[in-house]
Biopython code that builds the backbone (N, CA, C, O; Angstrom):
import numpy as np
from Bio.PDB.StructureBuilder import StructureBuilder

atoms = [
    (1, "MET", "N", (-30.099, 8.888, 21.526)),
    (1, "MET", "CA", (-29.131, 8.258, 20.973)),
    (1, "MET", "C", (-29.348, 7.130, 20.095)),
    (1, "MET", "O", (-30.110, 6.166, 20.168)),
    (2, "VAL", "N", (-28.608, 7.442, 19.367)),
    (2, "VAL", "CA", (-28.932, 6.408, 17.593)),
    (2, "VAL", "C", (-27.750, 5.246, 17.410)),
    (2, "VAL", "O", (-27.070, 5.530, 16.424)),
    (3, "VAL", "N", (-27.465, 4.474, 17.822)),
    (3, "VAL", "CA", (-26.433, 3.488, 17.678)),
    (3, "VAL", "C", (-26.815, 2.120, 17.648)),
    (3, "VAL", "O", (-27.234, 1.526, 18.642)),
    (4, "ASP", "N", (-26.676, 1.599, 16.497)),
    (4, "ASP", "CA", (-27.128, 0.142, 15.761)),
    (4, "ASP", "C", (-25.983, -0.754, 16.068)),
    (4, "ASP", "O", (-24.813, -0.550, 16.393)),
    (5, "MET", "N", (-26.759, -1.891, 15.843)),
    (5, "MET", "CA", (-25.635, -3.517, 16.777)),
    (5, "MET", "C", (-24.589, -3.583, 16.133)),
    (5, "MET", "O", (-23.687, -4.282, 16.595)),
    (6, "ALA", "N", (-24.342, -2.717, 14.583)),
    (6, "ALA", "CA", (-23.457, -3.032, 14.145)),
    (6, "ALA", "C", (-22.096, -1.946, 14.449)),
    (6, "ALA", "O", (-21.031, -2.015, 13.837)),
    (7, "GLY", "N", (-22.434, -0.884, 15.607)),
    (7, "GLY", "CA", (-21.126, -0.127, 16.211)),
    (7, "GLY", "C", (-21.211, 1.240, 15.000)),
    (7, "GLY", "O", (-20.252, 1.920, 14.636)),
    (8, "HIS", "N", (-22.465, 1.357, 14.600)),
    (8, "HIS", "CA", (-22.246, 3.051, 13.836)),
    (8, "HIS", "C", (-22.863, 4.036, 14.909)),
    (8, "HIS", "O", (-23.698, 3.685, 15.742)),
    (9, "TRP", "N", (-22.257, 5.537, 14.763)),
    (9, "TRP", "CA", (-22.788, 5.628, 15.433)),
    (9, "TRP", "C", (-22.931, 7.448, 14.865)),
    (9, "TRP", "O", (-21.920, 7.767, 14.240)),
    (10, "GLN", "N", (-23.989, 8.620, 14.989)),
    (10, "GLN", "CA", (-24.030, 9.436, 14.529)),
    (10, "GLN", "C", (-23.285, 10.352, 14.853)),
    (10, "GLN", "O", (-23.082, 10.273, 16.064)),
    (11, "LEU", "N", (-22.731, 11.247, 14.375)),
    (11, "LEU", "CA", (-22.078, 12.364, 14.969)),
    (11, "LEU", "C", (-22.455, 12.946, 15.715)),
    (11, "LEU", "O", (-21.531, 13.239, 16.474)),
    (12, "GLN", "N", (-23.493, 13.418, 16.070)),
    (12, "GLN", "CA", (-23.846, 14.462, 17.287)),
    (12, "GLN", "C", (-23.529, 13.219, 18.190)),
    (12, "GLN", "O", (-22.504, 13.219, 18.871)),
    (13, "ASP", "N", (-24.394, 12.166, 18.204)),
    (13, "ASP", "CA", (-24.234, 11.047, 19.714)),
    (13, "ASP", "C", (-23.217, 11.031, 19.483)),
    (13, "ASP", "O", (-22.837, 12.144, 19.844)),
    (14, "ALA", "N", (-22.279, 10.444, 19.041)),
    (14, "ALA", "CA", (-20.918, 10.502, 19.046)),
    (14, "ALA", "C", (-20.089, 11.293, 20.095)),
    (14, "ALA", "O", (-19.304, 10.885, 20.951)),
    (15, "LYS", "N", (-20.523, 12.626, 19.751)),
    (15, "LYS", "CA", (-20.062, 13.802, 20.398)),
    (15, "LYS", "C", (-20.525, 13.401, 21.695)),
    (15, "LYS", "O", (-19.869, 12.871, 22.591)),
    (16, "GLN", "N", (-21.677, 13.704, 21.683)),
    (16, "GLN", "CA", (-22.393, 14.006, 23.204)),
    (16, "GLN", "C", (-22.388, 12.627, 24.005)),
    (16, "GLN", "O", (-23.014, 12.500, 25.057)),
    (17, "ARG", "N", (-21.737, 11.742, 23.507)),
    (17, "ARG", "CA", (-21.498, 10.120, 24.378)),
    (17, "ARG", "C", (-20.315, 9.826, 24.249)),
    (17, "ARG", "O", (-20.153, 8.618, 24.079)),
    (18, "PHE", "N", (-19.102, 10.623, 24.258)),
    (18, "PHE", "CA", (-17.979, 10.221, 23.794)),
    (18, "PHE", "C", (-17.474, 9.447, 24.596)),
    (18, "PHE", "O", (-16.807, 8.549, 24.083)),
    (19, "SER", "N", (-17.549, 9.461, 25.739)),
    (19, "SER", "CA", (-16.664, 8.218, 26.754)),
    (19, "SER", "C", (-17.683, 6.754, 26.570)),
    (19, "SER", "O", (-17.215, 5.624, 26.715)),
    (20, "GLU", "N", (-18.932, 6.989, 26.276)),
    (20, "GLU", "CA", (-19.617, 5.861, 26.227)),
    (20, "GLU", "C", (-18.798, 5.001, 24.640)),
    (20, "GLU", "O", (-18.466, 3.835, 24.425)),
    (21, "LEU", "N", (-18.741, 6.048, 23.952)),
    (21, "LEU", "CA", (-18.260, 5.509, 22.484)),
    (21, "LEU", "C", (-16.450, 4.832, 22.640)),
    (21, "LEU", "O", (-16.031, 3.728, 22.295)),
    (22, "ILE", "N", (-15.720, 5.964, 23.267)),
    (22, "ILE", "CA", (-14.760, 4.518, 23.565)),
    (22, "ILE", "C", (-14.613, 3.765, 24.408)),
    (22, "ILE", "O", (-13.602, 3.065, 24.471)),
    (23, "ARG", "N", (-15.893, 3.691, 25.558)),
    (23, "ARG", "CA", (-16.389, 2.215, 25.870)),
    (23, "ARG", "C", (-16.240, 1.164, 25.528)),
    (23, "ARG", "O", (-15.584, 0.158, 25.802)),
    (24, "LEU", "N", (-17.182, 1.626, 24.651)),
    (24, "LEU", "CA", (-17.268, 0.173, 23.282)),
    (24, "LEU", "C", (-16.246, -0.259, 22.273)),
    (24, "LEU", "O", (-16.069, -1.352, 21.734)),
    (25, "VAL", "N", (-15.628, 0.873, 22.161)),
    (25, "VAL", "CA", (-13.895, 0.501, 21.234)),
    (25, "VAL", "C", (-13.735, -0.383, 22.237)),
    (25, "VAL", "O", (-14.203, -1.515, 22.107)),
    (26, "LYS", "N", (-13.189, -0.089, 23.159)),
    (26, "LYS", "CA", (-12.461, -1.137, 24.269)),
    (26, "LYS", "C", (-13.301, -2.442, 24.211)),
    (26, "LYS", "O", (-12.754, -3.432, 24.698)),
    (27, "ALA", "N", (-14.382, -2.576, 23.759)),
    (27, "ALA", "CA", (-15.472, -4.017, 25.016)),
    (27, "ALA", "C", (-15.737, -4.252, 23.638)),
    (27, "ALA", "O", (-15.001, -5.229, 23.774)),
    (28, "GLU", "N", (-16.083, -4.303, 22.418)),
    (28, "GLU", "CA", (-16.537, -4.308, 21.317)),
    (28, "GLU", "C", (-15.770, -4.443, 19.938)),
    (28, "GLU", "O", (-16.072, -5.137, 18.967)),
    (29, "GLY", "N", (-14.865, -3.723, 20.090)),
    (29, "GLY", "CA", (-14.190, -3.174, 18.860)),
    (29, "GLY", "C", (-14.600, -1.975, 18.194)),
    (29, "GLY", "O", (-15.200, -1.054, 18.749)),
    (30, "PRO", "N", (-14.129, -2.023, 16.520)),
    (30, "PRO", "CA", (-13.925, -0.311, 16.063)),
    (30, "PRO", "C", (-15.376, -0.408, 16.388)),
    (30, "PRO", "O", (-15.974, -1.398, 16.810)),
    (31, "GLN", "N", (-16.084, 1.368, 15.993)),
    (31, "GLN", "CA", (-16.906, 2.354, 15.687)),
    (31, "GLN", "C", (-17.051, 3.251, 14.791)),
    (31, "GLN", "O", (-16.313, 4.174, 14.444)),
    (32, "ILE", "N", (-18.294, 2.835, 14.360)),
    (32, "ILE", "CA", (-17.976, 3.836, 12.950)),
    (32, "ILE", "C", (-19.056, 5.292, 13.085)),
    (32, "ILE", "O", (-20.280, 5.285, 13.215)),
    (33, "VAL", "N", (-18.125, 6.482, 13.002)),
    (33, "VAL", "CA", (-19.272, 7.263, 12.927)),
    (33, "VAL", "C", (-19.724, 8.434, 11.326)),
    (33, "VAL", "O", (-19.026, 8.912, 10.433)),
    (34, "THR", "N", (-21.597, 8.510, 11.720)),
    (34, "THR", "CA", (-21.366, 8.886, 10.410)),
    (34, "THR", "C", (-22.124, 9.743, 10.685)),
    (34, "THR", "O", (-22.809, 9.850, 11.702)),
    (35, "ARG", "N", (-22.008, 10.862, 9.207)),
    (35, "ARG", "CA", (-23.161, 12.081, 9.254)),
    (35, "ARG", "C", (-23.749, 12.006, 8.109)),
    (35, "ARG", "O", (-23.119, 11.979, 7.052)),
    (36, "SER", "N", (-24.981, 11.966, 8.185)),
    (36, "SER", "CA", (-26.083, 12.488, 6.945)),
    (36, "SER", "C", (-26.081, 11.295, 6.763)),
    (36, "SER", "O", (-25.973, 11.098, 5.553)),
    (37, "GLY", "N", (-26.158, 10.159, 7.443)),
    (37, "GLY", "CA", (-26.409, 8.686, 6.742)),
    (37, "GLY", "C", (-24.682, 8.158, 6.147)),
    (37, "GLY", "O", (-24.372, 6.986, 5.936)),
    (38, "GLU", "N", (-24.081, 8.941, 6.034)),
    (38, "GLU", "CA", (-22.867, 8.419, 5.450)),
    (38, "GLU", "C", (-21.646, 8.265, 6.564)),
    (38, "GLU", "O", (-21.420, 9.150, 7.390)),
    (39, "GLU", "N", (-21.065, 7.323, 6.502)),
    (39, "GLU", "CA", (-19.374, 6.792, 7.257)),
    (39, "GLU", "C", (-18.480, 7.630, 7.082)),
    (39, "GLU", "O", (-17.859, 7.573, 6.020)),
    (40, "VAL", "N", (-18.169, 8.580, 7.989)),
    (40, "VAL", "CA", (-17.331, 9.460, 7.703)),
    (40, "VAL", "C", (-15.697, 9.647, 8.360)),
    (40, "VAL", "O", (-14.793, 10.472, 8.224)),
    (41, "ALA", "N", (-15.911, 8.332, 9.168)),
    (41, "ALA", "CA", (-14.924, 8.276, 10.440)),
    (41, "ALA", "C", (-15.442, 6.704, 11.330)),
    (41, "ALA", "O", (-16.515, 6.249, 11.725)),
    (42, "VAL", "N", (-13.592, 6.128, 11.354)),
    (42, "VAL", "CA", (-14.439, 4.777, 12.346)),
    (42, "VAL", "C", (-13.332, 5.070, 13.597)),
    (42, "VAL", "O", (-12.228, 5.399, 13.163)),
    (43, "VAL", "N", (-13.401, 5.028, 14.591)),
    (43, "VAL", "CA", (-12.627, 5.017, 16.286)),
    (43, "VAL", "C", (-12.174, 3.246, 16.383)),
    (43, "VAL", "O", (-12.840, 2.249, 16.661)),
    (44, "ILE", "N", (-11.159, 3.386, 16.121)),
    (44, "ILE", "CA", (-10.457, 2.014, 16.884)),
    (44, "ILE", "C", (-9.387, 2.018, 17.792)),
    (44, "ILE", "O", (-8.390, 2.696, 17.542)),
    (45, "ASP", "N", (-9.461, 1.410, 18.717)),
    (45, "ASP", "CA", (-8.516, 0.988, 20.101)),
    (45, "ASP", "C", (-6.536, 1.384, 19.575)),
    (45, "ASP", "O", (-5.973, 1.026, 18.540)),
    (46, "ILE", "N", (-6.230, 1.812, 20.184)),
    (46, "ILE", "CA", (-5.229, 2.716, 20.162)),
    (46, "ILE", "C", (-3.718, 1.871, 19.817)),
    (46, "ILE", "O", (-2.736, 2.302, 19.212)),
    (47, "ALA", "N", (-3.997, 0.157, 20.609)),
    (47, "ALA", "CA", (-2.905, -1.043, 19.992)),
    (47, "ALA", "C", (-3.578, -1.128, 18.775)),
    (47, "ALA", "O", (-2.769, -1.409, 17.891)),
    (48, "GLU", "N", (-5.206, -0.952, 18.167)),
    (48, "GLU", "CA", (-5.017, -1.695, 16.997)),
    (48, "GLU", "C", (-4.372, -0.341, 15.942)),
    (48, "GLU", "O", (-4.086, -0.619, 14.778)),
    (49, "TYR", "N", (-4.275, 0.398, 16.208)),
    (49, "TYR", "CA", (-3.976, 1.839, 15.496)),
    (49, "TYR", "C", (-2.334, 1.473, 15.382)),
    (49, "TYR", "O", (-1.861, 1.532, 14.247)),
    (50, "ARG", "N", (-1.483, 1.117, 16.431)),
    (50, "ARG", "CA", (-0.755, 0.624, 16.423)),
    (50, "ARG", "C", (0.126, -0.875, 15.391)),
    (50, "ARG", "O", (1.132, -1.092, 14.716)),
    (51, "ARG", "N", (-0.784, -1.377, 15.768)),
    (51, "ARG", "CA", (-0.808, -2.331, 14.715)),
    (51, "ARG", "C", (-0.679, -2.428, 13.458)),
    (51, "ARG", "O", (0.143, -3.142, 12.882)),
    (52, "LEU", "N", (-1.670, -1.552, 12.843)),
    (52, "LEU", "CA", (-1.911, -1.348, 11.346)),
    (52, "LEU", "C", (-1.032, -0.536, 10.739)),
    (52, "LEU", "O", (-0.778, -0.510, 9.535)),
    (53, "ARG", "N", (-0.358, 0.437, 11.989)),
    (53, "ARG", "CA", (0.859, 1.658, 11.621)),
    (53, "ARG", "C", (2.024, 0.920, 11.586)),
    (53, "ARG", "O", (3.056, 1.521, 11.286)),
    (54, "GLY", "N", (2.084, -0.556, 11.893)),
    (54, "GLY", "CA", (3.369, -1.249, 11.722)),
    (54, "GLY", "C", (4.025, -0.784, 13.243)),
    (54, "GLY", "O", (3.295, -0.222, 14.059)),
    (55, "ASP", "N", (5.462, -1.068, 13.549)),
    (55, "ASP", "CA", (6.487, -1.083, 14.334)),
    (55, "ASP", "C", (6.515, 0.244, 15.120)),
    (55, "ASP", "O", (6.750, 0.412, 16.317)),
    (56, "GLY", "N", (6.181, 1.257, 14.044)),
    (56, "GLY", "CA", (6.315, 2.680, 14.468)),
    (56, "GLY", "C", (7.010, 3.530, 13.790)),
    (56, "GLY", "O", (6.794, 4.737, 13.673)),
    (57, "ARG", "N", (7.963, 2.827, 13.277)),
    (57, "ARG", "CA", (8.776, 3.815, 12.257)),
    (57, "ARG", "C", (8.643, 4.284, 10.997)),
    (57, "ARG", "O", (7.902, 3.810, 10.136)),
    (58, "ASP", "N", (9.348, 5.197, 10.892)),
    (58, "ASP", "CA", (9.306, 6.164, 9.956)),
    (58, "ASP", "C", (10.319, 5.292, 8.529)),
    (58, "ASP", "O", (11.228, 4.474, 8.668)),
    (59, "PHE", "N", (9.800, 5.787, 7.385)),
    (59, "PHE", "CA", (10.561, 5.440, 6.107)),
    (59, "PHE", "C", (12.244, 6.392, 6.936)),
    (59, "PHE", "O", (13.244, 5.781, 7.314)),
    (60, "LYS", "N", (12.150, 7.161, 6.970)),
    (60, "LYS", "CA", (13.662, 7.475, 7.259)),
    (60, "LYS", "C", (14.016, 7.194, 8.057)),
    (60, "LYS", "O", (15.087, 7.776, 8.228)),
    (61, "ASP", "N", (13.654, 6.156, 9.317)),
    (61, "ASP", "CA", (14.300, 5.811, 9.865)),
    (61, "ASP", "C", (14.671, 4.480, 9.620)),
    (61, "ASP", "O", (15.579, 3.923, 10.237)),
    (62, "PHE", "N", (13.814, 3.802, 8.493)),
    (62, "PHE", "CA", (14.226, 2.633, 7.962)),
    (62, "PHE", "C", (15.948, 2.902, 7.207)),
    (62, "PHE", "O", (17.015, 2.305, 7.352)),
    (63, "LEU", "N", (15.601, 3.877, 6.532)),
    (63, "LEU", "CA", (16.726, 4.071, 5.663)),
    (63, "LEU", "C", (17.833, 4.472, 6.475)),
    (63, "LEU", "O", (18.995, 4.163, 6.211)),
    (64, "ARG", "N", (17.502, 5.126, 7.415)),
    (64, "ARG", "CA", (18.709, 5.180, 8.681)),
    (64, "ARG", "C", (19.290, 3.749, 9.033)),
    (64, "ARG", "O", (20.469, 3.551, 8.740)),
    (65, "SER", "N", (18.756, 3.001, 9.477)),
    (65, "SER", "CA", (18.805, 1.652, 9.831)),
    (65, "SER", "C", (19.917, 0.884, 9.311)),
    (65, "SER", "O", (20.571, 0.078, 9.974)),
    (66, "ALA", "N", (20.070, 1.125, 8.299)),
    (66, "ALA", "CA", (20.666, 0.351, 6.618)),
    (66, "ALA", "C", (22.258, 0.134, 7.387)),
    (66, "ALA", "O", (22.851, 0.766, 8.262)),
    (67, "PRO", "N", (22.522, -0.840, 6.740)),
    (67, "PRO", "CA", (23.753, -0.907, 6.703)),
    (67, "PRO", "C", (24.642, -0.061, 5.720)),
    (67, "PRO", "O", (24.456, 0.172, 4.525)),
    (68, "GLU", "N", (25.943, 0.444, 6.786)),
    (68, "GLU", "CA", (27.047, 1.495, 5.643)),
    (68, "GLU", "C", (26.939, 0.922, 3.952)),
    (68, "GLU", "O", (26.642, -0.166, 3.458)),
    (69, "LEU", "N", (27.163, 1.657, 3.639)),
    (69, "LEU", "CA", (27.607, 1.348, 1.920)),
    (69, "LEU", "C", (28.954, 1.103, 1.940)),
    (69, "LEU", "O", (29.281, 0.389, 0.993)),
    (70, "ASP", "N", (29.824, 1.407, 2.624)),
    (70, "ASP", "CA", (30.984, 0.860, 2.651)),
    (70, "ASP", "C", (31.089, -0.275, 3.497)),
    (70, "ASP", "O", (32.123, -0.942, 3.484)),
    (71, "ALA", "N", (30.547, -0.441, 3.914)),
    (71, "ALA", "CA", (30.652, -2.138, 4.939)),
    (71, "ALA", "C", (30.172, -3.248, 3.444)),
    (71, "ALA", "O", (30.511, -4.417, 3.262)),
    (72, "LEU", "N", (29.597, -2.671, 2.864)),
    (72, "LEU", "CA", (28.419, -3.895, 1.846)),
    (72, "LEU", "C", (29.836, -4.256, 0.789)),
    (72, "LEU", "O", (30.640, -3.400, 0.421)),
    (73, "GLU", "N", (29.883, -5.534, 0.477)),
    (73, "GLU", "CA", (30.777, -6.262, -0.600)),
    (73, "GLU", "C", (30.027, -6.494, -2.143)),
    (73, "GLU", "O", (29.413, -7.530, -2.397)),
    (74, "ILE", "N", (30.148, -5.596, -2.922)),
    (74, "ILE", "CA", (29.515, -5.659, -4.437)),
    (74, "ILE", "C", (30.137, -6.194, -5.382)),
    (74, "ILE", "O", (31.281, -5.876, -5.705)),
    (75, "THR", "N", (29.585, -6.899, -5.825)),
    (75, "THR", "CA", (30.555, -7.197, -7.385)),
    (75, "THR", "C", (29.583, -7.711, -8.280)),
    (75, "THR", "O", (28.452, -8.136, -8.044)),
    (76, "ARG", "N", (30.361, -7.576, -9.614)),
    (76, "ARG", "CA", (29.657, -7.185, -11.065)),
    (76, "ARG", "C", (30.243, -8.517, -11.599)),
    (76, "ARG", "O", (31.094, -9.108, -10.936)),
    (77, "SER", "N", (29.756, -9.051, -12.915)),
    (77, "SER", "CA", (30.030, -9.854, -13.393)),
    (77, "SER", "C", (31.024, -9.335, -14.555)),
    (77, "SER", "O", (30.567, -8.295, -15.028)),
    (78, "ALA", "N", (32.235, -9.721, -15.170)),
    (78, "ALA", "CA", (33.127, -9.755, -15.493)),
    (78, "ALA", "C", (32.579, -10.097, -17.301)),
    (78, "ALA", "O", (33.095, -9.690, -18.341)),
    (79, "ALA", "N", (31.675, -10.760, -17.150)),
    (79, "ALA", "CA", (31.195, -11.413, -18.571)),
    (79, "ALA", "C", (30.490, -9.999, -19.257)),
    (79, "ALA", "O", (30.204, -9.078, -18.492)),
    (80, "PRO", "N", (30.231, -9.871, -20.680)),
    (80, "PRO", "CA", (30.286, -8.928, -21.703)),
    (80, "PRO", "C", (28.841, -8.910, -21.265)),
    (80, "PRO", "O", (28.430, -9.958, -20.766)),
    (81, "ALA", "N", (27.649, -7.474, -21.410)),
    (81, "ALA", "CA", (26.530, -7.598, -21.568)),
    (81, "ALA", "C", (26.425, -8.282, -22.982)),
    (81, "ALA", "O", (27.299, -8.427, -23.836)),
    (82, "ARG", "N", (24.691, -8.779, -22.982)),
    (82, "ARG", "CA", (24.195, -9.477, -23.664)),
    (82, "ARG", "C", (23.872, -8.577, -24.550)),
    (82, "ARG", "O", (23.987, -7.420, -24.145)),
    (83, "VAL", "N", (23.394, -8.756, -25.950)),
    (83, "VAL", "CA", (22.822, -8.333, -27.079)),
    (83, "VAL", "C", (21.710, -8.340, -27.048)),
    (83, "VAL", "O", (21.221, -9.468, -26.978)),
    (84, "VAL", "N", (20.751, -7.184, -27.082)),
    (84, "VAL", "CA", (19.020, -7.524, -27.202)),
    (84, "VAL", "C", (18.890, -6.680, -28.241)),
    (84, "VAL", "O", (19.408, -5.629, -28.617)),
    (85, "ASP", "N", (17.852, -7.613, -28.691)),
    (85, "ASP", "CA", (17.652, -7.249, -30.169)),
    (85, "ASP", "C", (16.024, -6.474, -30.272)),
    (85, "ASP", "O", (15.050, -7.222, -30.348)),
    (86, "LEU", "N", (15.861, -5.268, -30.268)),
    (86, "LEU", "CA", (15.296, -4.008, -30.139)),
    (86, "LEU", "C", (13.717, -4.001, -31.146)),
    (86, "LEU", "O", (12.696, -3.317, -31.087)),
    (87, "GLY", "N", (14.156, -5.090, -32.002)),
    (87, "GLY", "CA", (13.167, -5.020, -33.149)),
    (87, "GLY", "C", (13.579, -3.995, -34.571)),
    (87, "GLY", "O", (14.763, -3.662, -34.632)),
    (88, "ASP", "N", (12.913, -3.641, -35.372)),
    (88, "ASP", "CA", (13.150, -3.077, -36.734)),
    (88, "ASP", "C", (13.139, -1.640, -36.076)),
    (88, "ASP", "O", (12.691, -1.285, -34.986)),
    (89, "ASP", "N", (13.857, -0.822, -37.208)),
    (89, "ASP", "CA", (13.756, 0.387, -37.250)),
    (89, "ASP", "C", (13.084, 1.304, -37.927)),
    (89, "ASP", "O", (13.132, 2.533, -37.951)),
    (90, "GLY", "N", (12.232, 0.230, -38.662)),
    (90, "GLY", "CA", (11.235, 0.540, -39.850)),
    (90, "GLY", "C", (9.695, 0.295, -39.885)),
    (90, "GLY", "O", (9.046, 0.589, -40.889)),
]
sb = StructureBuilder()
sb.init_structure("model")
sb.init_model(0)
sb.init_chain("A")
sb.init_seg("    ")
for serial, (resi, resn, name, xyz) in enumerate(atoms, 1):
    if name == "N":
        sb.init_residue(resn, " ", resi, " ")
    sb.init_atom(name, np.array(xyz, "f"), 0.0, 1.0, " ", f" {name:<3s}", serial, name[0])
structure = sb.get_structure()
């Protein structure tokens, strides 16, 4: 088995020793999986994954939790719009 001190696993070793990989994730933190010397994946603890994802709500749920638009009081200034000079036409 080839696992370096920084938590890098060759893919074939990660597959063969998956239980140990998971144990080290819990004990030491994220473990990186390599294939042909290239980093291809990282295995992290589920709690860390959930923390990184946020509270678990997706964007639709976020929008659905917004207050009803009819309940909002929206006001607009009665002042006339300002004149903006966009420069020469030529």
